[in-house]
C-alpha positions in Angstrom: -21.5 8.8 -20.8 -20.9 7.2 -24.2 -17.3 6.4 -23.3 -18.4 4.6 -20.1 -20.9 2.6 -22.1 -18.1 1.8 -24.6 -15.8 0.7 -21.8 -18.4 -1.6 -20.3 -19.5 -3.0 -23.7 -15.9 -3.7 -24.8 -15.0 -5.3 -21.5 -18.2 -7.5 -21.4 -17.8 -8.5 -25.1 -14.1 -9.5 -24.8 -14.6 -11.2 -21.4 -17.4 -13.3 -22.9 -15.3 -14.2 -25.9 -12.3 -15.2 -23.8 -14.5 -17.3 -21.5 -16.2 -18.9 -24.4 -12.8 -19.8 -26.0 -11.4 -21.1 -22.7 -14.3 -23.4 -22.1 -15.2 -24.5 -25.7 -12.1 -23.6 -27.8 -14.5 -21.7 -30.1 -15.8 -18.1 -30.3 -19.5 -17.9 -31.1 -20.6 -16.1 -34.3 -23.6 -14.7 -32.4 -21.1 -13.1 -29.9 -19.0 -11.7 -32.8 -22.1 -10.1 -34.4 -23.2 -8.6 -31.1 -19.8 -7.1 -30.6 -19.7 -5.7 -34.1 -23.2 -4.2 -33.6 -22.1 -2.7 -30.3 -19.0 -1.1 -31.9 -21.1 0.4 -34.7 -23.9 1.6 -32.5 -21.5 3.3 -30.1 -19.7 5.1 -32.9 -22.8 6.1 -34.8 -23.8 9.0 -32.6 -20.3 10.4 -32.7 -20.5 11.1 -36.4 -19.2 10.0 -39.8 -15.5 10.4 -38.8 -15.8 8.2 -35.8 -17.6 5.6 -37.9 -14.9 5.7 -40.5 -12.2 5.3 -37.9 -14.0 2.2 -36.6 -14.4 0.8 -40.1 -10.6 1.4 -40.8 -9.7 -0.4 -37.6 -12.1 -3.3 -38.5 -10.6 -3.6 -42.0 -7.0 -3.5 -41.0 -7.5 -5.9 -38.0 -9.4 -8.3 -40.4 -6.5 -8.1 -42.9 -3.9 -8.9 -40.2 -6.2 -11.6 -38.7 -6.8 -13.2 -42.1 -3.0 -13.4 -42.7 -2.6 -15.3 -39.4 -5.6 -17.4 -40.2 -4.3 -18.4 -43.6 -1.0 -19.4 -42.0 -3.0 -21.6 -39.7 -1.8 -19.7 -36.6 -5.3 -18.7 -35.4 -8.8 -20.0 -35.9 -11.6 -18.3 -37.7 -13.3 -17.2 -34.5 -10.1 -15.5 -33.4 -9.8 -13.7 -36.7 -13.3 -12.4 -36.4 -12.8 -11.4 -32.8 -9.7 -9.4 -33.7 -11.6 -7.6 -36.4 -14.4 -6.6 -34.0 -11.8 -5.4 -31.5 -10.4 -3.3 -34.3 -13.8 -1.8 -34.9 -13.9 -0.7 -31.2 -10.2 0.5 -31.2 -10.1 2.3 -34.5 -7.0 2.5 -36.7 -5.0 4.8 -34.4 -5.1 2.5 -31.4 -4.9 -0.8 -33.3 -1.0 -1.1 -33.7 -0.4 -0.8 -29.9 -3.1 -3.3 -29.1 -1.7 -5.7 -31.7 1.7 -5.5 -30.1 0.2 -6.4 -26.7 -1.9 -9.2 -28.3 1.1 -10.8 -30.1 3.3 -10.7 -27.0 0.6 -12.1 -24.7 -0.3 -14.8 -27.3 3.4 -15.9 -27.5 3.7 -15.9 -23.7 0.5 -18.0 -23.4 1.8 -20.5 -26.0 5.1 -20.8 -24.3 3.5 -21.3 -20.9 1.0 -23.9 -22.2 3.8 -25.8 -24.0 6.2 -25.6 -21.0 3.5 -26.9 -18.7 3.2 -30.0 -21.1 7.0 -30.1 -21.5 6.8 -29.5 -25.2 8.9 -26.3 -25.7 11.0 -28.0 -28.4 7.9 -29.0 -30.3 6.6 -25.4 -30.0 9.8 -24.1 -31.5 9.7 -26.7 -34.4 6.0 -26.1 -35.0 6.5 -22.3 -35.2 9.3 -22.7 -37.7 7.3 -25.3 -39.7 4.1 -23.2 -39.6 5.8 -20.3 -41.3 7.7 -22.6 -43.7 4.9 -24.8 -44.9 1.7 -23.6 -43.1 1.4 -27.0 -41.4 2.1 -28.2 -37.9 4.4 -31.1 -37.1 3.4 -33.6 -34.4 6.0 -36.3 -34.5 8.7 -37.3 -37.0 6.9 -38.2 -40.2 3.5 -37.1 -39.0 2.0 -33.8 -40.1 -0.8 -32.3 -38.1 -3.1 -29.4 -38.9 -4.6 -27.0 -36.2 -8.0 -28.6 -36.7 -6.8 -32.1 -36.3 -7.9 -34.2 -33.3 -5.4 -33.9 -30.5 -3.8 -30.8 -31.8 -2.5 -28.5 -29.1 -4.0 -25.1 -29.5 -4.0 -21.8 -27.6 -7.3 -20.1 -26.7 -6.2 -17.0 -28.6 -9.3 -15.0 -27.6 -7.6 -14.6 -24.2 -4.6 -12.6 -25.4 -6.9 -10.7 -27.8 -9.1 -9.8 -24.9 -6.4 -9.0 -22.4 -4.1 -7.1 -24.9 -7.0 -5.1 -26.3 -8.2 -4.1 -22.8 -4.7 -3.3 -21.6 -4.2 -0.9 -24.5 -7.8 0.5 -24.3 -7.6 1.4 -20.6 -3.8 1.9 -20.4 -3.8 4.4 -23.2 -7.2 5.9 -22.5 -8.5 5.0 -26.0 -11.6 7.0 -26.9 -14.1 6.2 -29.6 
């Protein structure tokens, strides 16, 4: 019964986050807190070991997310969302889900940029992002992710889809 509730809670939480990001390009802090509360409450009846696995998943996912946030590759809401997904997944399931998330995020970025005929800019921005932590818009113009008109990816979508693919595909248990 607890696993079914966890399946529904995670799916609802991630679906809401993805929808919110698609429609507003933000992920609500209230939603993040509700997701974290759900992860903790679902693990609590399973004992200390389950709670510690969730905490480990949260901490490692937060560390990975903060690295990408500091590079300017994801927003703060995406970083918090990934950390909460880690609390649901636990440390054991996190690496597989992260692999899916990275691949889906890259695919979404390529599709969005191809649709706008900006694949060369995507390539240049990716190189520049890791070199200087800044995005290049045009020759001589430097643009940050939070600048008006910056092209961004709603990264909550790959976080949600990748996490759910791993969760259900691998039969992840709390």
